[in-house]
C-alpha positions in Angstrom: -6.8 -65.4 18.6 -3.9 -66.5 16.1 -4.3 -64.7 12.8 -3.5 -66.1 9.5 -1.1 -64.2 7.0 -4.0 -63.3 5.0 -6.2 -62.0 7.9 -3.2 -60.2 9.4 -2.4 -58.4 6.3 -6.0 -57.5 5.4 -6.8 -56.3 9.0 -3.7 -54.3 9.4 -3.7 -52.6 6.0 -7.4 -51.7 6.4 -7.3 -50.7 9.9 -4.1 -48.6 9.7 -5.4 -46.8 6.7 -8.7 -45.9 8.3 -7.2 -44.7 11.6 -4.8 -42.2 9.8 -7.4 -41.0 7.1 -8.5 -37.8 9.2 -5.3 -36.4 10.1 -3.6 -37.3 6.8 -2.1 -34.0 5.9 -0.5 -33.4 9.0 1.0 -36.8 9.1 2.2 -36.6 5.5 4.0 -33.1 6.0 5.4 -34.5 9.3 6.4 -37.9 7.8 9.7 -39.4 9.6 9.8 -42.3 7.1 13.2 -41.5 5.7 14.9 -39.9 8.9 16.5 -42.8 10.8 17.7 -42.0 14.4 19.7 -43.8 16.9 18.2 -44.9 20.2 20.7 -45.6 23.0 19.6 -47.9 26.0 21.7 -48.9 28.9 20.8 -52.3 30.1 22.0 -53.8 33.5 22.7 -57.5 33.2 23.1 -59.6 36.3 26.4 -61.4 36.6 27.6 -59.7 33.7 31.6 -60.3 33.5 33.6 -57.1 33.9 35.2 -57.5 30.4 31.5 -57.0 29.0 30.7 -53.8 30.9 29.9 -51.4 28.3 29.7 -54.0 25.7 27.8 -52.4 22.6 25.1 -54.2 20.6 23.4 -52.6 17.4 20.2 -54.1 16.8 18.1 -53.3 13.5 14.9 -54.8 12.4 11.9 -54.9 10.1 13.3 -53.7 6.9 10.6 -54.7 4.5 12.5 -53.7 1.6 10.1 -52.5 -1.2 7.9 -51.1 -2.2 8.0 -48.3 0.6 11.3 -49.2 2.3 14.0 -48.1 -0.3 17.8 -49.0 -0.2 18.7 -45.5 0.6 17.0 -45.6 3.9 18.7 -48.8 4.9 22.2 -47.4 3.7 21.5 -44.4 6.1 20.7 -46.7 9.0 24.0 -48.9 8.3 26.0 -45.7 8.3 24.6 -44.6 11.4 25.2 -48.1 13.0 29.0 -48.2 12.0 29.3 -44.8 13.6 28.6 -46.3 17.0 31.5 -48.8 16.5 29.5 -51.7 17.8 30.9 -54.9 19.4 28.1 -56.9 17.9 25.4 -56.5 15.4 22.2 -58.2 15.2 19.3 -58.1 12.6 15.8 -59.2 14.0 14.0 -60.3 11.1 11.2 -59.3 8.6 13.6 -58.4 5.8 11.2 -58.5 2.9 7.5 -57.9 2.4 5.7 -58.0 -1.1 8.9 -59.0 -3.0 11.0 -61.7 -1.6 13.6 -61.3 -4.2 14.2 -58.1 -2.5 16.4 -59.9 -0.1 19.2 -60.0 -2.8 19.3 -56.3 -2.7 19.0 -55.9 1.1 21.5 -58.5 2.4 24.5 -56.8 0.9 23.7 -53.6 2.5 23.3 -55.1 6.0 26.6 -57.1 5.3 28.1 -53.5 5.4 27.7 -53.4 9.2 30.9 -53.7 10.9 31.0 -55.2 14.4 34.3 -56.5 16.4 32.4 -59.7 17.4 30.4 -60.3 14.1 26.9 -59.7 12.8 24.2 -62.4 13.2 20.4 -62.5 12.2 17.2 -64.3 12.9 14.0 -64.8 10.8 10.5 -63.0 11.2 7.1 -64.0 10.3 7.0 -62.1 7.0 10.2 -63.9 5.9 8.3 -67.2 6.5 5.2 -65.8 4.7 7.3 -64.7 1.6 9.8 -67.4 1.0 12.0 -68.3 3.7 14.3 -70.4 1.7 15.1 -67.3 -0.4 15.6 -65.2 2.6 18.2 -67.7 4.1 19.8 -68.0 0.7 20.2 -64.1 0.7 21.6 -64.1 4.1 24.0 -67.0 3.2 25.3 -65.4 0.0 26.1 -62.1 2.1 27.7 -64.1 4.7 25.2 -63.0 7.4 25.1 -66.0 10.0 21.5 -66.9 10.6 20.7 -68.3 14.2 17.7 -70.6 13.8 17.3 -72.1 17.1 21.1 -71.8 17.7 23.4 -70.2 20.1 27.3 -69.5 20.4 29.5 -67.7 23.0 31.0 -64.4 22.5 34.2 -64.3 24.1 36.8 -61.4 25.5 39.7 -62.9 27.1 38.5 -65.6 29.6 35.0 -64.3 29.9 32.0 -64.8 27.7 28.3 -64.2 27.3 25.9 -66.2 25.3 24.0 -65.3 22.2 21.0 -67.4 21.1 18.7 -66.8 18.2 15.2 -68.5 17.9 13.1 -69.3 14.8 10.2 -67.1 14.4 7.7 -67.3 17.4 4.4 -67.0 15.2 4.8 -69.0 11.9 8.1 -70.9 12.9 9.3 -73.4 15.5 11.0 -71.4 18.1 13.0 -73.8 20.5 15.1 -72.3 23.2 16.3 -75.7 24.7 17.7 -76.5 21.2 19.4 -73.2 20.9 21.0 -73.7 24.3 22.7 -77.1 23.3 26.3 -76.9 24.1 26.2 -73.6 26.0 27.1 -72.9 29.6 23.9 -72.5 31.7 25.3 -69.9 34.1 26.4 -67.5 31.6 24.5 -64.3 30.9 22.4 -64.7 27.7 21.2 -62.4 25.1 18.2 -63.9 23.1 17.0 -62.7 19.9 13.3 -63.5 19.0 11.1 -61.5 16.6 7.7 -61.2 18.5 8.2 -59.2 21.9 4.9 -60.4 23.6 6.6 -64.0 23.8 8.7 -62.6 26.5 6.2 -63.5 29.0 6.9 -67.2 27.9 10.6 -66.8 28.3 11.1 -64.6 31.2 10.8 -67.6 33.6 13.8 -69.1 32.3 16.5 -67.9 34.5 19.2 -68.3 31.9 17.8 -65.4 29.7 19.2 -62.0 30.8 18.0 -59.8 27.9 15.6 -60.4 24.9 15.9 -58.4 21.8 12.8 -58.2 19.5 11.2 -56.2 16.8 8.0 -56.9 14.8 5.9 -54.0 16.0 7.4 -51.0 14.0 6.6 -49.3 17.0 3.1 -48.8 15.5 4.6 -46.5 12.8 2.3 -43.8 14.0 2.1 -42.9 17.9 0.1 -40.3 19.7 0.8 -39.9 23.5 3.5 -42.4 23.4 1.0 -45.2 22.2 0.7 -46.7 18.9 -2.5 -46.4 16.9 -2.4 -50.0 16.0 -0.2 -53.0 17.1 0.2 -56.5 15.7 -0.5 -59.9 16.9 2.3 -60.7 19.6 3.3 -57.1 19.5 0.5 -55.4 21.7 1.7 -55.6 25.1 5.5 -54.7 24.6 5.0 -52.5 21.6 8.5 -50.1 21.9 11.2 -49.7 24.2 12.7 -51.2 27.2 10.7 -53.5 29.6 11.3 -55.6 32.5 9.6 -58.8 32.4 10.2 -60.8 35.5 14.0 -60.9 36.1 14.5 -60.5 32.3 15.0 -57.2 30.1 13.1 -56.9 26.9 13.9 -54.2 24.3 11.6 -53.8 21.4 13.0 -51.9 18.5 10.8 -49.7 16.3 12.3 -51.0 13.2 13.6 -49.6 10.0 11.0 -50.0 7.3 7.2 -50.0 7.0 4.4 -51.9 5.7 0.5 -51.1 5.1 1.1 -47.2 4.5 4.4 -45.3 3.9 4.1 -43.2 7.2 6.0 -42.9 10.4 5.1 -40.2 13.0 6.4 -39.8 16.6 8.2 -43.2 15.5 11.2 -42.6 13.2 13.2 -45.6 11.7 15.4 -46.8 14.5 19.0 -48.0 14.8 19.0 -49.5 18.4 22.3 -49.1 20.5 22.1 -51.4 23.5 24.8 -51.1 26.1 25.4 -53.8 28.6 26.4 -52.6 31.8 26.9 -54.2 35.4 24.7 -51.3 36.9 23.0 -48.1 35.7 25.3 -45.1 35.4 24.0 -42.1 37.5 
């Protein structure tokens, strides 16, 4: 069942608040809301050019600036990301929540991420539900390229990989064929798409080596490594690394929160994805 924006917000807020009501004192005293961490993942990519072995991608997602996510948390996350000296930086959508003008506070902070081969962004469902044109404007004013069913080549010497970004898969019009226009077909491809459960749809495309997604916040609260609640299109692949057919998928836990300002066993995440020809022992 595809939920509307109003149905999703009402359901997620009510359900989440109800589920955490009983253990609320423990959750509040152990709240990880403002303590971002780096998660490092090595991903083996088929036919990866030798020049890209060890290529470092930093991914951040689901900021939802205001009222619960504050600028200082984003600053901390960007500082952590810069310490990794990334080759590439990507933002996976959901920049705002209740205040679309927050984009003009957020985007300059994100623009502080330094990566050798640049930083790129995609759109999430909440950006469309808020005011996608304002979100686009904020990205544009901070010179953060937006990949909206678009792709490009990342080159090192004579070698390259593809980077493609799709429109939101829930409330937008994701189109991989359009994103691939002009790109070589036999080159390893990193695909950015906000909702992870759509991996089942794209795993059948042999061109895509790795999909990076967000959307779920990891559930914000996890017990026994399972979220207490997960959103539409984020239930199956809710956090971490998965192999879906011949494609890899990584779902980041996100930086910000919605519904309630709590994270437990699921701190704000800066994802460090290292491409390798094979898994190191």
